[in-house]
N, C-alpha and C positions, 0 to 999 in steps of 0.2 A: 188405425193401424201396430199400437200396439197390445190391444186386448189378444188374448189367449183363446177366447170361447169368442165366435160369432154366429149365434143360428147352429147352433150343436156342434159346430168346425172348430178343432182345436189346431188356429195358425200356423206353431211351429212344430208340431208333430206329425201333422197331414199336409203339410204342403210345400213345408223344405225337406233336404236331406243332407247330410253332415258327408264332407270329404276334411279326414283331419290328414295335416299334415306330419310326416312321421320322419323325415330325412333331415337330421341338423346338419343343414350346409355350414354353421358354422363354423360347430366345432371337427377339427380332424383325427381327431382320436376315438375311436369306438367305446371304448371303456370309460370314457370324460363324458363322450356323450351321450351315455346310458345313465349315467349316473346324475347329471340337467334334469333326462328326460323323470326317472324317480322324482327328485328335487323339488323339481317344477306342482307337483301334487302329495309330496310328503307334509303330514303337521303331526307333531311330534304330542297331540297327546289324541289324537282319531283318527289319524291315519298314516301309519309309520311306514316307509315303504323304501327307505334307506337301508343298505343290506350293512352287515359288518367291512366287507371290501368297501363298499360306498364312504365309509367310516375312515376307513385305514388310508384311502387314496385325499382325502379333501386332511388328514391330520396332517399328510407329510407334505402338505403346501403352507403350513402353517406355522408362525416364529414360537408361538408356543412351544412345538414338539419336534423342529428341526433349527440346532442349532449352527448351519450351516446359512439355511435361510435368514434367522437371526442378523448371523455376522453382516450379510448380505445388504440387508435391508441398514444396519446400521453404518457399514459406509457409506452409503449412497450408492452402491449399486442399482437401486430400484427406484432413483430419483427423480431420471426420467419417465418413469413412468404411470401414467394416470391413476389420483389416490381416489374413489370414492365411499362416501360416508351416508349415513340414513336421512342425516336432518344437513340441509343448506348452511346454518351454521358454522358448523363444524368443516364444511368445506372452504368456506368463507375462511376462517383460521388459518388453514392450513396453507392457504395463496398468501396469505399475508406475512407467515411467515416463509415462506420459500421463496419470497419476493426481495425481501429483505436479505435475505442470502444472498441474488444473484445481483444486487443495486451498489454492492460497495463499488463496483468503476464507474461511476455516475448513472442519472435517469432524466427523463424529460417526463412529464407527468399532460397531458394531449385531455384538453376541456370543452367538455360540449359547449355550441354557443343556441342559446335558444331564443326564441321568436313567439309574439305572442299576437293576436288577431287584436289592434282597437274599434271604438267604434267610430275613429273619426275618418272620411272616407276621402279617397284622394280619388286622383281621375281614373286608377286601376282595380276603384273597390275597397276594402278593406285594410289600410294601411299594416305594414307588418312590421312593431320595432322589437328592434334586438336588445336584452335588458343582461345586464351582466350573474350571475347565477348567486354572486354573491350578498348581493340584495336581497333586504329581509323580504320585501312585500312581495317581489316577485318568486321568491325559494320559496314561499307558502303555496304558491300557484303549482310547483314543481312535483311529480312524480319522484323515489327518491332511487326506488330499485330498475336494474336495468328490465328488466322485464314486463316494466310496464312505462317502460319508455321506448319500446320500439325498438331494445335491444342494444341501447346504446346506450351507455355505462356518464352518468356526470364528468367524472372526473375516469383518467383510465394510465395509469402510471408503468412508464415502460423504461426496461431494462435493456440494453444486449445478452442475450440468453434467457428473456423473461418466455415460460409458453403459455399461447395463449389459443382462445378458442373463439371462432367466428361464431357471430350470433343470431346473423340473419343470411339469406339468400342470398350474396352480395353481386355473384358470377354462376347461374347455377348452367350455362355452355361452359362454364372454366372449372366446376366441381365447387367451387369458391363459394360454399351454405353454411347452415346454420349447422355447428357442430363439428367441424374441422377446425382441426385441429394441428398447434406447427413451434415454431422458436424464432424468436426476433432476432434478427439481424442489423438489424440497425434502421435508421429515420430519416427523413429527406426534412430540413426545417429551412424557411422563406420568411423572412418579417416574421422573426419569433416566433411562426408559427408550427406546427408539424402537418408537413401538406403531407406526407407518402411514409408509410409504413413497410418493412421491407421481412417477410416471415418467409423461413424453410417450413415450409406441411411435411409433417410426419407421414401423408400421402402422397409419393412420388408423383403419381398421378393429378395431384389440382394445381390448376395455375399453370400449364405449362405452358400455354398461349403467352403468359405476363414473363418469362423467363427469355434471361436477354446474355450472353457470354462476355458484353463489355460492361456487365451492371459492379460499382465497384462494392457490391455484399456478396460477391458469387455467383455465379451460372444460373442456381439454384433458387437465388431467390423473388420470389411472387409481391409485386408492390399490392400493399391493398389502400385506397382512396379517403377522406371520407362520406358518409354519406345523408342521407338525409331523408326526415318520417314524422309522421305527424302524430300527435298522442292526446288524449283526455286527461287533460291535468285537471287540479282542484278547482272547483265552484263553479264548473258544465265550460272552465276555459278551452280552448283547441292549441299547443303549442305543440310549435315547430322548432328540431331538436336537428341540427349538424354538428355529427362526428363518428367516432369510430366503430365502429358495430364490433367489438371484440370482448373481451373479459381475460383475466388472469384463469387459467384451466390447468396448473398441477392438481387441482382438486376438484369436486363433482359432485354432486348428489347423483344416488341411486336413482332417482327421481332422471333426472337429467341425460345417465348412462341405457335407460333402457331405450330397446333396440337398437343399440353399437357393438360391432363389433372391435375388437383390439385385441394385439399384439403382448400387451404389456397389462398390467394391475394389479393397482396395491389395496385392498378390502379392506374395511371396518365396517365389523358387523355387529358388533358388542352393543347398541342400543338402537335396535332394528323395532321398529312397532310398527309396522301398516303388516299384511301378509301378501307373501312373496317376497321379501323384501331381499333375504339371503339368494331368494333363486334365479332374480334381476342380476344380481352381485357378481354371483360364483358363476354365470353361465353368458359372460362377457366375451369370452376368451379364447382362441381354436385348442387349448390344449392347456392340462392342469400345469405343464412348463413355462405359461405365460401368468400365470398367479402368484401370489404371496397373501396370507391373511395371516390379519392380525391380530384377529383374536382364536381364541380355542374355538374347537364343534362337538355344541350340544344340539345333538339331534335333538330332544325333547323340547328347544324352545325354538325350532324353526315352526311354520305356519304358515297354512295355504289356507286359502276362503273356500271353505268347505260348498257353502254354493256352488261355485263355478267347478269345483269337480265334482259335485251330484249333476250336475247337469254332462261332465261329459261323461258320467257313467251313463247318462241316460243317452246322450246320443250316441253312444257308442253301442248300444243295446247291453250293454250291461247290467246284471244284476246289483244295484245299491249295494257297496259297503263301506259308506259311509251313513252312519246312522244320523239322524238330527239332530239336532243341538236343542234346548229345550227353551224356549227364546225367553228373555229377563220379565219379569214381570211389571208389568207399566207402573211407572210413579202415579202416585194417591197425590193428584194436586192438595195445594195446602189451605185447599178453601175449604177442601171437604173432609180433613183431615179435622177443621179447626168446628165443623158442625158436628162432626162425630163425637169429640170432647166434649161439647158444650149437651147434647143429647145425652152422655154417659154422666154428668154431673149433675143433668135434669133429673135420670133414672135414683141416685143417688139421694136424695131430695126428697123426691118422692116418696122415695124407699122408708129414708129419715121419719117423716112424717106421721107415715103407717104405724109405725112403728112406738112411736110417743104415746098414740093416740090410743 
């Protein structure tokens, strides 16, 4: 299926034709949309496509070049906008700082409940035994990251005003799906346990069938309940987890933002490490007015995947204008280096013996 040639037939070149979507449905400003199209294939070393106008446009949205934008960020006017980072730990650190700011008025911690299938069989088959996640033995079987536990974190601290993101497709008919962001308005507690969390989603069309005029948290509050999932724990154990499929979402990684459309966005691109990260970060918004860049703009440091660019050129029928990059030589195995050194020493010994005779 993936072979290039089968009996002289080049599958990709002869059996497929290319259809390229050229209209940017996300971006409503032609100038910004055109810049993003060039940014997508721009490489600061091998394929420089950004124009001087493009660079000036990006610099106009950078706090390094705009005192007004810097003032807005420092005064908190962009706190409601999602802040995206190249690395996940940067986003997590930002979420911790932002939660500390909004939790002064009190907060609760929603703890997931885990169950483990045991070998003790009852009438209904394998027994499910609940355990405290603080138990040392049990905790050794759990995964720590929400992405490994079906999107349900072990602990979810909540405060009024906290920004959260749904991490599972909870109710597709109501559009309460993975990636939807909103603000926590309150929660409902019963028997010392949070039973419902009320969220005002930033997209007003999300959860409309769950909104009630009589809701004490407002007519635009959407209730979210705990969900249940099963994931693979350590030591081959199946763990069933019940909890809220949400995480803090003031910040997110560039990878998580891929494919999303946002009205307002703050981007940190100083520490990008993969091809295409700058393009993904800067092309999520509808226009340049919806983005603030915390970094300087250095076109020479923007990278594109040159193999993908060359393939695009081939599919378009263009003459390739990105030269192939010479591959790095394969590292020599250590055992081969040792054998070469021994041969060199042996030849030296032989030469020494012949000279002395």
